[in-house]
C-alpha positions as CSV (number, residue, x, y, z in Angstrom):
1,M,126.6,156.6,-113.3
2,N,128.0,159.3,-111.4
3,S,128.7,159.6,-107.7
4,L,125.2,160.3,-106.9
5,N,123.9,157.2,-108.6
6,L,122.2,159.3,-111.1
7,P,122.3,158.9,-114.9
8,L,124.4,161.4,-116.7
9,L,121.9,164.2,-117.8
10,R,123.9,166.4,-119.9
11,G,122.5,167.3,-123.4
12,N,118.9,166.5,-122.6
13,S,117.4,169.7,-120.9
14,V,113.8,168.3,-121.1
15,F,114.7,165.1,-119.4
16,V,116.9,167.0,-116.8
17,E,113.8,169.3,-115.9
18,A,111.4,166.3,-115.8
19,Y,113.9,164.3,-113.4
20,F,114.6,167.1,-110.9
21,S,110.8,167.8,-110.9
22,K,110.3,164.5,-109.4
23,Y,113.5,163.9,-107.4
24,S,115.6,165.9,-104.9
25,I,119.0,165.3,-103.8
26,D,120.6,165.9,-100.4
27,R,124.1,166.8,-101.4
28,Q,125.6,165.7,-98.0
29,S,124.1,162.4,-97.4
30,K,123.6,161.8,-101.4
31,E,120.0,160.5,-100.7
32,I,117.6,160.8,-103.4
33,T,113.9,161.6,-102.5
34,D,110.9,161.0,-104.7
35,M,109.0,164.3,-104.7
36,T,105.9,162.7,-106.0
37,K,105.7,160.7,-102.6
38,M,104.9,161.7,-99.1
39,K,104.7,160.1,-95.6
40,A,101.1,159.9,-93.9
41,A,99.8,158.0,-91.2
42,L,97.0,155.7,-92.5
43,M,94.2,154.2,-90.4
44,Y,93.5,150.6,-91.5
45,G,91.0,150.0,-88.7
46,P,90.6,150.4,-85.0
47,N,94.0,150.9,-83.2
48,D,95.7,150.2,-86.7
49,I,97.7,153.2,-87.7
50,R,100.6,152.9,-90.1
51,V,103.1,155.6,-91.2
52,E,103.6,154.7,-94.9
53,E,104.8,156.3,-98.0
54,I,102.0,157.3,-100.4
55,E,101.4,159.5,-103.5
56,K,101.6,163.3,-102.9
57,P,98.5,165.1,-103.6
58,K,98.4,166.9,-107.0
59,C,97.9,170.5,-106.9
60,P,94.3,171.6,-107.8
61,E,94.0,174.2,-110.7
62,G,92.3,176.7,-108.4
63,G,94.0,175.8,-105.2
64,F,97.4,174.9,-103.6
65,V,99.3,172.2,-101.8
66,L,100.1,172.9,-98.2
67,K,103.3,171.5,-96.7
68,V,102.2,170.4,-93.3
69,M,104.5,171.6,-90.6
70,A,102.6,170.7,-87.5
71,V,99.2,168.9,-86.6
72,G,97.7,168.7,-83.2
73,L,96.5,165.4,-82.1
74,C,92.9,166.0,-80.9
75,G,90.6,164.0,-78.6
76,S,88.2,163.3,-81.4
77,D,91.1,162.0,-83.7
78,I,92.0,159.5,-81.0
79,R,88.2,158.4,-80.6
80,N,88.0,158.0,-84.2
81,L,91.4,156.2,-84.5
82,T,90.6,153.6,-81.8
83,S,87.1,152.8,-83.0
84,D,85.4,151.7,-86.1
85,S,84.7,155.3,-87.1
86,R,84.9,154.6,-91.0
87,K,82.7,151.4,-90.7
88,G,85.1,149.5,-92.7
89,N,85.9,152.0,-95.2
90,Y,89.8,152.2,-94.9
91,P,92.5,153.1,-95.4
92,F,91.9,156.9,-94.2
93,I,94.0,160.0,-93.1
94,Y,92.6,161.8,-90.1
95,G,94.1,165.0,-88.6
96,H,92.3,168.4,-88.7
97,E,94.6,170.8,-86.5
98,I,96.5,171.7,-89.6
99,V,99.2,174.3,-90.1
100,G,101.7,174.6,-92.7
101,C,103.2,176.6,-95.5
102,V,102.1,176.8,-99.2
103,D,104.2,174.6,-101.2
104,E,102.8,174.7,-104.7
105,V,100.1,177.1,-106.3
106,G,97.7,176.1,-109.0
107,P,97.7,178.2,-112.4
108,E,94.0,179.8,-111.3
109,E,94.9,180.7,-107.7
110,T,95.8,184.3,-107.0
111,K,94.9,184.7,-103.3
112,Y,97.8,182.8,-101.8
113,H,101.6,182.3,-102.7
114,V,104.3,179.8,-102.2
115,G,105.8,180.2,-98.8
116,Q,102.7,181.7,-97.1
117,R,102.2,180.3,-93.5
118,L,98.7,179.2,-93.0
119,F,96.2,177.7,-90.6
120,L,93.4,175.8,-92.0
121,F,90.2,176.0,-89.9
122,P,88.4,172.6,-90.7
123,G,84.9,174.1,-90.7
124,T,83.6,175.3,-94.0
125,Y,80.3,177.3,-94.4
126,C,78.2,178.3,-97.3
127,M,77.2,181.8,-95.6
128,E,73.9,181.6,-97.5
129,C,71.5,179.3,-95.9
130,D,69.3,180.4,-92.8
131,N,71.6,179.3,-90.1
132,C,74.7,181.0,-91.7
133,I,72.7,184.1,-92.2
134,S,71.6,184.2,-88.8
135,G,75.1,184.0,-87.3
136,H,75.3,180.2,-86.7
137,S,77.4,179.4,-89.6
138,E,78.5,176.3,-87.4
139,N,75.0,174.8,-88.2
140,C,75.5,175.3,-92.0
141,E,72.8,173.3,-94.0
142,N,74.8,172.9,-97.3
143,E,75.9,169.5,-97.0
144,H,78.3,169.8,-100.1
145,V,80.1,172.8,-98.5
146,A,80.4,171.0,-95.1
147,K,82.1,168.1,-96.9
148,L,84.9,170.4,-97.8
149,A,85.9,170.7,-94.1
150,G,89.7,169.8,-93.7
151,T,91.0,166.5,-92.6
152,G,94.0,164.6,-93.8
153,G,96.5,166.5,-91.9
154,F,98.4,163.3,-90.6
155,A,100.7,163.7,-93.7
156,Q,103.3,165.8,-95.0
157,Y,101.1,167.5,-97.6
158,I,97.4,168.3,-98.0
159,A,95.7,169.7,-101.0
160,V,93.4,172.7,-100.6
161,G,91.0,173.2,-103.5
162,G,89.5,176.3,-104.9
163,E,86.0,175.8,-103.2
164,K,87.5,175.6,-99.7
165,I,89.4,179.1,-100.5
166,H,86.2,180.6,-101.8
167,Y,84.2,179.6,-98.8
168,G,86.9,180.7,-96.3
169,G,88.4,179.5,-93.0
170,I,92.0,179.9,-94.0
171,Y,94.0,182.4,-91.9
172,E,97.6,183.6,-92.1
173,I,99.9,182.8,-89.3
174,P,101.5,186.0,-87.8
175,D,105.2,186.6,-87.9
176,G,107.0,185.3,-84.8
177,V,104.3,182.7,-83.9
178,S,105.3,179.1,-84.1
179,Y,103.6,176.4,-86.2
180,E,102.9,174.6,-82.9
181,A,101.1,177.5,-81.2
182,A,99.2,178.3,-84.4
183,S,98.0,174.7,-84.4
184,L,96.1,175.4,-81.2
185,G,93.7,177.7,-83.0
186,E,91.4,174.7,-83.9
187,P,90.8,173.2,-80.6
188,L,90.6,176.6,-78.9
189,T,87.9,177.6,-81.4
190,S,85.1,175.3,-80.2
191,V,86.0,176.1,-76.5
192,F,86.0,179.9,-77.2
193,A,82.6,179.5,-78.8
194,C,81.1,177.4,-76.1
195,L,82.1,179.8,-73.3
196,E,81.0,182.9,-75.4
197,N,77.5,181.2,-76.2
198,A,77.3,180.2,-72.6
199,K,77.9,183.7,-71.5
200,V,80.5,182.8,-68.9
201,G,81.7,185.9,-67.4
202,Y,82.5,187.9,-64.2
203,A,81.9,186.3,-60.8
204,D,80.8,183.0,-62.3
205,T,81.5,179.7,-60.4
206,I,82.3,177.2,-63.2
207,V,82.4,173.4,-62.9
208,I,84.3,171.6,-65.5
209,I,83.9,167.9,-65.9
210,G,86.9,166.5,-67.7
211,A,90.7,167.6,-67.1
212,G,91.8,166.8,-70.7
213,P,93.0,169.4,-73.1
214,I,89.7,170.9,-73.6
215,G,88.8,171.1,-70.0
216,D,92.3,172.9,-69.5
217,F,91.4,175.3,-72.4
218,M,88.0,175.9,-70.8
219,A,89.5,176.7,-67.4
220,Q,92.1,179.1,-68.9
221,I,89.6,181.1,-71.1
222,S,87.0,181.0,-68.4
223,K,89.4,183.0,-66.2
224,I,90.2,185.4,-69.1
225,R,86.5,186.0,-69.3
226,G,86.1,186.9,-65.6
227,A,85.0,183.6,-64.0
228,Q,85.6,183.9,-60.1
229,K,85.9,180.1,-59.3
230,I,86.6,177.3,-61.4
231,I,86.2,173.5,-60.0
232,M,87.5,170.9,-62.2
233,I,86.6,167.1,-61.8
234,D,88.3,164.1,-63.2
235,L,89.2,160.6,-62.4
236,N,92.9,161.3,-63.2
237,E,94.7,163.0,-60.3
238,H,97.9,163.7,-62.3
239,R,95.7,165.4,-65.0
240,L,94.1,167.5,-62.1
241,E,97.4,168.6,-60.7
242,M,98.5,169.9,-64.2
243,A,95.1,171.7,-64.6
244,K,96.0,174.0,-61.7
245,Q,98.4,176.0,-64.0
246,F,95.4,177.1,-66.1
247,G,93.4,179.0,-63.4
248,V,91.7,175.9,-61.6
249,D,90.9,176.8,-58.0
250,E,89.5,173.6,-56.8
251,V,89.8,170.0,-58.0
252,I,87.9,167.0,-57.1
253,V,89.1,163.4,-57.9
254,S,85.9,161.6,-58.8
255,K,85.0,158.0,-58.0
256,L,83.7,155.5,-60.4
257,D,82.0,153.5,-57.6
258,D,80.6,156.6,-55.8
259,P,79.1,159.0,-58.5
260,Q,77.6,161.1,-55.6
261,Y,81.0,161.9,-54.1
262,A,81.7,164.5,-56.7
263,I,78.3,166.0,-56.4
264,D,78.5,166.3,-52.7
265,R,82.0,168.1,-53.0
266,V,80.7,170.6,-55.4
267,L,77.8,171.4,-53.4
268,E,80.3,171.8,-50.4
269,L,82.5,174.1,-52.2
270,T,79.4,176.3,-53.3
271,N,77.8,176.6,-49.9
272,G,75.0,174.1,-51.0
273,K,73.8,176.1,-53.8
274,G,75.6,174.5,-56.8
275,A,77.6,176.2,-59.7
276,D,76.2,178.8,-62.0
277,K,77.5,176.8,-65.0
278,V,78.4,173.2,-65.4
279,I,80.1,171.9,-68.5
280,S,80.3,168.2,-69.2
281,A,83.6,167.9,-71.4
282,T,84.1,164.1,-71.5
283,P,82.8,161.6,-73.8
284,A,80.9,159.9,-71.0
285,N,77.1,159.8,-70.5
286,A,77.5,159.5,-66.8
287,T,79.0,163.0,-66.5
288,Q,76.2,164.5,-68.4
289,A,73.7,163.0,-65.8
290,Q,75.8,164.0,-62.8
291,A,76.0,167.6,-64.1
292,L,72.3,168.4,-63.4
293,Y,73.0,167.7,-59.7
294,M,75.9,170.1,-59.5
295,V,74.2,173.3,-61.0
296,K,72.3,175.7,-59.1
297,K,68.6,176.4,-59.5
298,G,68.3,178.3,-62.8
299,G,71.7,177.5,-63.8
300,L,73.1,176.2,-67.2
301,V,74.4,172.7,-68.0
302,V,76.4,172.4,-71.1
303,F,77.0,169.1,-73.0
304,F,80.4,169.8,-74.7
305,G,81.9,166.3,-75.2
306,G,80.3,163.9,-77.6
307,V,79.4,160.5,-76.2
308,P,79.4,157.1,-78.1
309,K,77.0,157.1,-81.0
310,G,73.7,155.2,-80.2
311,S,74.2,155.6,-76.6
312,K,71.5,157.3,-74.3
313,T,71.8,159.5,-71.1
314,E,69.3,159.1,-68.6
315,L,68.3,162.5,-67.1
316,D,66.1,163.4,-64.1
317,T,63.6,165.7,-65.9
318,N,61.7,166.5,-62.8
319,L,65.0,168.1,-61.5
320,I,65.4,169.8,-64.6
321,H,61.8,171.2,-64.5
322,Y,61.5,172.3,-60.9
323,N,64.9,173.6,-60.5
324,N,64.7,175.6,-63.9
325,I,67.7,174.1,-65.2
326,W,68.8,175.0,-68.7
327,I,70.6,172.5,-70.9
328,K,72.6,173.5,-73.9
329,G,74.6,171.3,-76.4
330,H,77.7,172.7,-77.9
331,F,79.5,171.8,-81.1
332,G,81.7,173.8,-83.5
333,A,82.1,177.6,-83.9
334,S,81.0,180.2,-86.4
335,Y,83.5,181.9,-88.6
336,D,83.5,185.0,-86.6
337,Q,84.5,183.0,-83.5
338,S,87.0,180.9,-85.2
339,K,88.8,183.9,-86.3
340,R,88.7,185.6,-82.8
341,A,89.8,182.3,-81.4
342,F,92.8,182.0,-83.7
343,H,93.9,185.6,-82.8
344,L,93.7,184.6,-79.2
345,A,95.8,181.4,-79.8
346,T,98.5,183.4,-81.7
347,S,98.6,186.5,-79.3
348,P,101.1,187.0,-76.6
349,N,98.5,186.9,-74.0
350,F,97.9,183.2,-74.4
351,P,100.2,180.6,-72.8
352,A,100.5,178.3,-75.9
353,E,103.6,176.6,-74.5
354,K,102.0,175.6,-71.3
355,F,99.5,173.5,-73.3
356,I,101.8,171.8,-75.7
357,T,103.6,169.2,-73.6
358,H,104.8,167.0,-76.2
359,I,106.2,167.5,-79.7
360,L,106.6,164.2,-81.6
361,P,107.5,163.1,-85.3
362,L,104.5,161.8,-87.2
363,D,106.1,158.3,-87.1
364,E,105.4,158.4,-83.2
365,I,101.5,159.0,-83.5
366,N,100.7,155.8,-81.5
367,H,102.9,157.0,-78.8
368,G,101.1,160.2,-78.8
369,I,97.8,158.6,-78.6
370,E,98.9,156.6,-75.5
371,L,100.5,159.7,-73.8
372,T,97.1,161.6,-74.2
373,K,94.9,158.6,-73.1
374,T,97.1,158.0,-69.9
375,G,96.9,161.7,-69.1
376,E,100.7,162.1,-69.2
377,A,100.2,164.6,-72.0
378,I,98.1,167.7,-72.2
379,K,98.4,168.5,-75.9
380,V,100.5,166.5,-78.4
381,V,101.5,168.0,-81.5
382,L,103.1,166.0,-84.5
383,H,105.8,167.0,-86.9
384,P,105.4,165.2,-90.2
385,W,109.1,166.0,-91.3
386,D,111.0,164.9,-88.2
C-alpha cells in the first residue's frame, strides 16, 4: 500500500480508470471519497429527518446529473417534513427550490453541458391540454407530466431526465448571480403569479395576513407593482418588524383570543372601507374567514396559503353576497410567469440578500426548520457541500 492507503495501480490502466471513476482523493488530507455516494437529508417520518450517505443517482441517457449547490427551505417543505405527508411511505427526499451546476451529461443529451449553472423550476407542464393552451399551464391536466415536477433537492446530486428537459422549466443562471439568489426564483414565482393574477397595482391598499417569507415577497412585489399602502398582520411581532424593510407601511400584531382586533385595526387604517385586496398567506383556516371582514365592498380576497388537508373554513356567505366580494384561490404559476419571476429574482433590482437571513449546511436542516418556525429566519438556504 502507498502513502494514500491505495493499492499500487501501475500496469493496469483499465483498473486505474475504473478506480478513479469511483473514488476521488484529497491530496492534502489524503481522504478518499466514494464518488458513487452522496449526502442527502432523508425523511423517515414526521420530524424525523436524518442526513445520511446514499447512492448517487445514475445519469439518465437523455438527461443530466445536477450537482446541487444551494436549495431553499420552503414553508411547504417544513409542513411536509413535520407531518405524515407521505402516509408512511418513507424514506423520502424533499426539497424543490433547486439550483446547481451540471455534473454529468448523458450520451443522448445535447442541450446542456457540464459546468452549466441551472435553476430547476419544479412545475412541469405538457403545453398541449386545454388549460395549458389557454395560458393556465399551472393547471396542466397531464398527470404523467405533472409527476415530473422536481423534488429531491435536499441532497448533493439530483438526476434530471430527458422528459423534464423536453417539457421545460430549466433556466440558466446569469453570470454574476449567486446560487443563493437564484434559489429565490421558485418561491418568488408563485407570489409573482398571484399578484399578477389579482391585478395588484397602482394606488391599491393591500392587506397581507402572514409575515413569513411568502408574505415578505408579497409586500416587496406589491410595492414594485405600485401598491400605495401595505398592511401586514401576524401573531409574531419580530417577524412584523423584519417585514418593514420590504415596503410594509402598517403592521398589526393579531390576537388569538380576539380575532376581531385585527379586523377593527384594518378598518381603522382604511377609513372604515376595508382594503382593495386581502391575501391570506398562512396555513390557517381562521385567517381565511377573517379576510372577508377586512376587504372593501367589491374587493378581492385571495386564499394563497394551503390549510391542513380535510379541514374546512366557515365563511359568511351573506357577507360575500351583499358586499359583492370576490374570492380567488391561488396555487402555482404558468411557464411564462415562472420565467419572468426568475428574471426578477436574478435582476439587480431585487434585494435577494435581504430575504436570505441564514445560509446553513445541509447537516443543519433541522436547525433551519426551527429558525423558520420561530420566525427568527426569513429565508433559510441550505448548502449540501458545506
